[in-house]
N, C-alpha and C positions, 0 to 999 in steps of 0.2 A: 662782543657777542659771537663773532665768527670763531675766535679762539676757543670759547667755551664749547661751541657745537663740534669743532674739530676734536677737542679733547674727549667729548662724549662718544664720538664716532670711533676714536682709537681705542678707548676703554672697551667699548662694545665689541669691536673686532677681536681684541685680545680674549675677551670672555667667550665669544663664540668659538674661537680657535681652541681654547682650553677645554670647553665642554665638548666640542666636536671630537677631540682626541679621546675622551673618556667613553664616548658612544661608539666610535669607530677606531679600528686599529690605526695608530698614528702613521703607519707605513703603508696603509691601503691605498692603492691607486684611485679608489673612490673618494677619498678624503680630498678636500681642497688643498692644492699643492702648497699654498702659502701657510697652511695650518700645520704642515709637518715640521717638527723641529727635533733636534737632539743636541745634547750638550757637547762641549768641546774642551779638551784639556791638553796642554803641552807641558811636558816634563823636561827639566834639566837636572841631572843628578851627577854628583861627584862622589865616588865611593872609594874608600881606602880599606882594603881587605887584609887582615893579618892571618896568614895561613897557619900560623902556630897556635893561636888561641881561637881561631875561627870566629873572631869578632870583627866587626867593621863599623866604620863611621861614615855617615852620609850627610850630604847637603843637597837639599832639594828646592828648586824653584819651580813653582807650578803656576801656570797662567790658565785660569778657568773662565770660560765664557758661558754665561747664562743665556742660552738661546730659547729658554722656555718663556711662556707668558706669565710666570709666577715670580713673586718676590721671595728670595731665599733668606731665611733668617739664621740658618745654621748649615753646616756641612758635616760629612762623615768620611772618615778614612778606614780602610781595611788594614789591620795589622796582623796578617795571617800567621806569622811565625809564633805569635802568643798562644796558638793552639797547642804547641808542643811543650806544654808545661803540666806537671801533675795537677789534677783538679780542674783542668780546662774542660769546656763543654765537649770537645773532641774526645778527651780522655774518658770522661764519665759516660758519654754515649757509647763509646767502644766497649766499656766494661759493663754496661747494662742491657745492650741489645742482645737478642737471643743468638744471633749468628754474626758475631764480630768479624771484621776484615782480619784475616790471619796476619797481614802485614802490620797491623796496629795492635790488636789484642790489648794487653795491659802494659805494653812497652812504654807509653808516655808516662804512666804513673810511676815508673821506676827510674826515670831520668834524674841524674844528679845535676846540681846548679851549673856545672860547666858543660853539661850536655843538652840543656834545655834550648829551645828557641825563644827569642824575644825581639821585639822592636820597641825601643824606648824613645819617645818624642821629647827632646830636651827643650825646644823652643819652637814656636809657630807664630808667624806674623801675617797679617792681612794688609797689604799696601803699607808695610812698615809699622803697623800698630800690633803690639803683642796681644795674642788671643787667649782666652780661657779654654781649656780643653781637658777632657777626662778620658782615661783609657778604661774601657769596659770590656774585658775579655779580649776579643779580636777586633774590636771596633773602637776608634777614636771619636768621641763626640765633641764637636767644636762649636762654640757659641761665637758668632761673628761680631766684630766690632761695629760693623755697618751692614745692613742688608744688601744683598746683591740684587740689583734691579734687572728686569728683563732686558736683554741686549747688552748688558754690562760685562766687561772683563776685569777680573781682579787678579792680583798676584799673591801667592802664598809662599813664604819662605820658611823652610823647616830645617832644623838640625836634629839628627836622630842617631842612635846607636842600635846595632843589631848583633845578635849571636845566632850562628847557624846551628840548628839542632842536629843531634845524631840523625842519620837518615832513617825515617820511619814511614812517612807517607808523602810521595812525590818530591818533597823538598828534603834537603839536608846534606850532611857531610858524611864521608866515609861509608858509602853504600856497601851492601853485602858483596858486590863485585869490585870494591875498592876504588870507586870513582870518588875523588876528593870533594867536589862541590857541585851539587845540583841546585841551582839558585832559581827556584820558582816561587812565586808569591812571596817575595823577599823584601819588598820595599813598601813604605806607606802609600797605599793606592786609594785615590779618591773614589768614593762610591758613586754609582750611577743614579741619576735622577731623571725620570722620564715621565710620560703621561700618567703613570700609575703612582708617581711620587718617588721617595727614596727607596733604594735597594741596599740597605746597610745590613745584610744578613751576617750573622756570626759564622765563622768557619767551624763547622762541626763535623762534616764528613766529605762533602764533595761539591763540585760545580762552582762556576764563577760567572761574573758579569762585569763589564767594565765600560768606561767612557772612551770613545775614539779620540785620538790625538797624535801628536808627534813626540818622539822621544829623542833626547840627546844625552847619552850616558857615557861617562868616563869612569873606568874601573882601574884603579892602581892595585897591583898585586905582585907577588914574587915573580921574578922574571922567568923562572923555569916552568911556570904554568902556561898552558895553552887554552885559549878561550874560544867558545863557539856559542851561538844563540841567535837572538832576535837582532835584526837590523844589519846595516852595512858597516864594515870596518873602515873607518876614515883615515887611519894612519898605518897602513901595512908596512911602509917603509921604516917606521920607528920600531917596529917589533920583529922585523925579519920577514922577507917575502915568503908567502906560503905557510906562515906560522911555524917554520921549521925550528925544532928545539935547538939545534946546533947554532942557528942564527941568533935565537933568543939569548943563549948563554954568552954570546960575544958582546952583548950590550953592556955598557958600564952601569954600575950601581946594582942594588939588590932587587929593585922593583922596575916594572914597566906600567905605563898607562895605556889601556886599550880604549879607544874612542869609537863608539858605535852611534849611529843615527838610524831611526826607524820611523818612517812617515806613515801616518794613517793606520795605527795599530791601537789595540785596547789593552795591551799588556806587554811586559818586557821580561824576557828570560835569558839566563846564561848558565853555562856549566864550565868547569875549569878542572884540569888535572895536568900534572907534569908528564904523564905517560901517554897522552893522547897521540894516536896516529891521525893525520889529517889528509884525507883524500878529497879530490874534487871530480866532478863529472858534469859535463854540459849537456843540458836538454836542448835538442835542436829547436830553434825558435822559442826557447823558454829559458828558465833560470839556470844559474850555475848551482849544482847541488854540492854540499859540503857533508863529509862524513867524518865523525870523530869517534874513535874507539880505542881502547887501551891496548898498547903493545904487549902487555902482560897476559893477554888472552891466550888460550891454547891455539895451536896451529889450526885446528879444525874450526874453532870459532872465528879466528881471523880470516880464514878462507871463506867462510860463510858471509862475513862482511864484505869481502871483495866481490863475491858472486851476486850479492844483493844489490849492488850499486846499479848495474844496467837495468835491473828490474824496477828500481825506484824511478829511473828515467821513463820506463814504459808506463808506470803508474801515474806519474805526473802528466804524461801525454793523455792517458785515458781520461783522467778527471777533467783536464782542460778541454777535452773534446766533448765529454758527456754532461758536464755541468757548466763550465765557463772557464775562460782563460785565466790562469794564475797571474796576478798583476804585478808581482815583484820579481826582482832580478836574482834573488837567492833564496835557498831553502836548505836547512841543515838537519841531519839525522844524527843524533848525539847519544852515545852510551851514557846512561845516567838514570836517576829516578828509581822507581821500584816495580816497574812493569811497562807501561806505555802511557804517555800523556801528551796531548797536543798543546802547543803554544804558538805565539806569533812568530811566523817564518821559520819555525823549527819544531822538533819533537824530541823528547827524551824517552829512550827505551832501554830496557835491560839488554845486555849484549851477549850473555852466555846462552845462546839458543841455537836449536837445530835450524837448518837453512829454511825449511818451510815456515817454521814459526817466526823467524826473523823477517821473512818477506811478508808474512801475514800481519804481524804487528805494525810493520811500516806502512803496509796498505791501509790499515785502519786509521792509524794516527795521521797519515798524510791526507786521507779523505776528510778528516776533521778540519783541515785547513779551509775547506769550503764552508762546511756547515757550522763550525764554531768560530773560526778566526775571521772569515770574510762575511758570513751572513750574521753570525753572532747573536743568535736568539739568547734570551735569558735562561741560561742552563739550569738555574735553580728552580724556575717555575715551569719550564718547557724542556726538560732534559731529554725527553723522547725525540724532540725534533732534531737535536744534535746527535745523540747516540744512535737513535733508530735509523735516521737518514744516512748517517755515516756507515752504519753496518750494512745497510742495503747496497749502497754504491760500491763499497769495498768487497762485498761478496761477489757482485757482478764482475768487478775488476779482476779479482783473484781467479775466478772461473775462466776468464778469457786469457789472462796473462800467464797463469801458471797451468793453462790447459787442463783444468780439473775435469772437464767433460760432464758437469752436472746439468741435467735437464732443467732443474729448478734450483738455482744457487741459494735461494732464500728458504728452502724447505725446513732447515734445522730451526729457523726463527719461528716458523709457523708451529712446529711441534712444541717448542718451548712455551710459546704463548698459549697454545690450547691446554698444555699441562697447568699453566698458571691459572687459566680461567676455570678449570675444574677443581683447583686446589682448595678454594674457599679463602685464600689469602690475598687475592687480587684487590688492588686499590685503583681508583681511576687515574688516568694519566695527568689529571690536573693536581695530583699530590705533589707538594714541594719535595725536592730531591732528598732533603734530610729527614722527611717525616713519614717514610715508609716504615711499617712495623718490622720488616726484615730486610737485610741487605739483599737476600736472594730475590725478594719481591721487587726491589728496586731494579736489580739487574735484568730480570725477566721482562719488566715493564719498559724500562728506558731503551734497552738494547733490542729485545725481541719483539714486543708489541709495537714499539716504535718503528721497527723495520717492516713488520707486517702492515702497519698503517700505510706506508708509502708503496709497498709491493702490491697490496690488495687494491689500492687506488688505481693501479694499472688494470686490474680486473674490472673495476667499475667504469672507468672512462676509456679504456683501450690503451694498449702498451705504447703506441705511437704518440698518443696524447700525453701520456705520463712523461715520455722522453722530452717532449716540447715544454711540458709544465716545469720540469726541473730547470731547464735552461732559462725559461722566462723568469722563474722564481729568482734564480741567481742574478740575472741581468737586472731585474727591477729592484732587488732588495739587498744586494751586496753593500756592505758598510752602513746598514740601516736597522739592525736589531729587529727583524721581523717576528711577528707573533703567529699563533696557529691559524688565525683568521686569514693571514696573508697567503699561506700555502693553499688553502682551500679556495680562496677567491681566485688565486692564479689558475688553479685546475678548472674552475668554473669558466673563466675567461677563454682558456684554451679549448675546452671541450664543448662549451655551450650548455652544459647541464647544471642543474641545481644540486649542490652537494652539501648544504648546511647540515643535513641529517647525518651524514657520514662523520663529520667532525664531532657532532654532538654525541652520537651513540658510541663511537669507538674510542674517542679520546676523553670524553667528559663523563662517561658512565662505565659500569662494568657489565652492561648488557651484552649478551652473546648471540652469535649466529648459529641457528640450527634449523635447517630445512630438510624435509623428508619426502620420500615418495610414498604416498598413502595407499593409492589403489591404482590398478591397471585393469580396465574393462574393455577388451578388444581394441578399439582405437580411441578410447577416452582415458586420459591420464589426470590423476588428481594429486596435487602436491599439498604439503602442509607446512606452515610456519610454526615451529615450536619455540624458537628463541625470540627474544624481544627485539633484537636488532634487524632492521629491514635490509634487504639486498636485492639487486637484480639477479636473475638466474641464467646461467648457461646450462644447457641440458642436451644430453645425447640420447637419442632413441634408436634402439635396434629392432627392426621389424622381423616378422616371422620368416621373411625371405632372406634374412641375414644382412640386408642392406641397412645402412645407418643414416640418420639425419640429425643435424645439430639444430637446436632451437634456442631462441633468446627471448626471455621474458623480462621486459623493462619494469623497473620500479616506478610506480606512477608519480611519486613525489620528485623523481629526477627530472620530469618534464622533458624527456627526450631519451635518445638511445645512443649507446656507444657504437662506433663503426664496427660492423661485423658482417661476415658472409653467411651467418646462421639465418634460419628461417624465423622471421619476426612474428610474434603472436601478441595478443592484447596485453596491456599493462596489468600489473598486479598491485592493487592498493594495499597498503600495509595492514589496515585494520581488519581485513578479511583473513581469517586464519587458514583458509584453504583456497585453492585455485585449480580449475579444471579447464582443460582444452582438449580438442580432438585432432587427430592426425588422419591422413588419408588412407593409411594402410593399418593392418592389424599389428599391434605392438607386441613384441617378445619381451623386451626389457628396457629399463630406463635408468640413467645415471645422471645425478646432479653434480655439476662442476667436475668433469672427469680429469681436468688438469690440476685439481687441488689448489687453485689460486684464491679460493674463498676460505676464510678462517672459520669454517664450520667446525664446531666443537664435537660433533658426533657424526662421523662419516659413515658409520655402520648402517644408518637409515637413508643414505643417499642413493642406494641402489635397490632395484626390485625387479 
């Protein structure tokens, strides 16, 4: 009888935990701590790369731990390289969207058989039992031999073949700058399963999501190639100290095996080229920075790469101070890819850039380390939390480190968002990253509106509270895949204000902000709310005697006020379209939000 009762209690606890996570963000500090879970996966891979055919063979042993309260009857893998084939979803989407990415265009559709990308799974076993699996585009659908129980770990063994496509989007061989191999999204990657279920999205255009785990990767490749990327090199003595090309060429045989380990990451990336220069620079009390760029660059570009290195040290220090300390001992900036893209412990960027551009792209991609690599929101569903927050902090960093002297470093993001809001093409930030009508709408939404979300949050709760919010957000949610609710709840905890309205209106609708000065009658001021989105109001009044006074009108639904030295007046409840208050002196003029920190779509009516 006792056994039956205990079983019922255990099942009930698991059910409550499961349902609690669907009702509350699983990473919310308000959730019962025992109910938070995330899956874990450890990879061991042995890769044999043929640099003549750009084909490779792989053996992967994957230990997957089901930390969920659910029984799993199937699993999914991402096979990203399959996107680079004529007729793929990426190819068709690029050729049917109104404003295709110029880097893709119709290039995939023109690839020849020896130029396409692919990952072919030859065999897959679960704890030694052969599994049925089907490749469906860029996703491998796997039927398990035996369900994975809650708390159970299973081992998957896989043999696979791959071919590196011509460099088109992020990944590939022989880039326009001559980089031999940009190996991103190159291996069979287990899809994420969380409180929302499986995230086995096809690779159509952008953004990724992954399971945290440890990687142990051995890559055998032509000995003349120099590698950089995710993880720590375990065998530097085998390949030559400092990755020096001359040392590599002295090794016997035609190939070398590079052994990397990477703890607590959700992806693994590498790049390789026989002409890489490899520089290092130590961040004081921080990681060793690695820089890989081609010796065939012009002297101007190579000089820019040299000058950029101490700035990268400053950027690493800036982000560690203003967000949270970078927890690993290395980070690499690598010439490769097709623009700039962040990965675990590294970034790939194009190298033929002016100095300012080189520092700028490094600033942005390095900032992604915190918001994509370490916090790792689901980029497909909440791309604005990654791109927008990254754009915000990198704009602040560039303004300080490059001494740009901008009074408002986020001004251009506000302008872009307001143009989007007026365009008629805006979609809510809840839109999946692949499902925007236009690439331009995606960019303005994810990067610019996402940046405005966090910058404007400083207007709502106060700049010092925003600084504390970012630090607490990182401290509480690093390595935990936070959701939009987590950033807003963090801001509430720091500020003491109620902020659900802000997340709802700005991120989940296309409601806009538009406040106006309606009338001034001697010492009586009437304001009007024309847009649907509520906001608290900062106001500057100039009196007839040319003195000025700042006023702060709290938004009633915030249930409090931000710290301010301005004169506090009564709350404004959202449902009332107008608001009137009186001053002690005769008013000459009024201006709403004189610092332009509110994303008001029509500032022409902000003054009277």
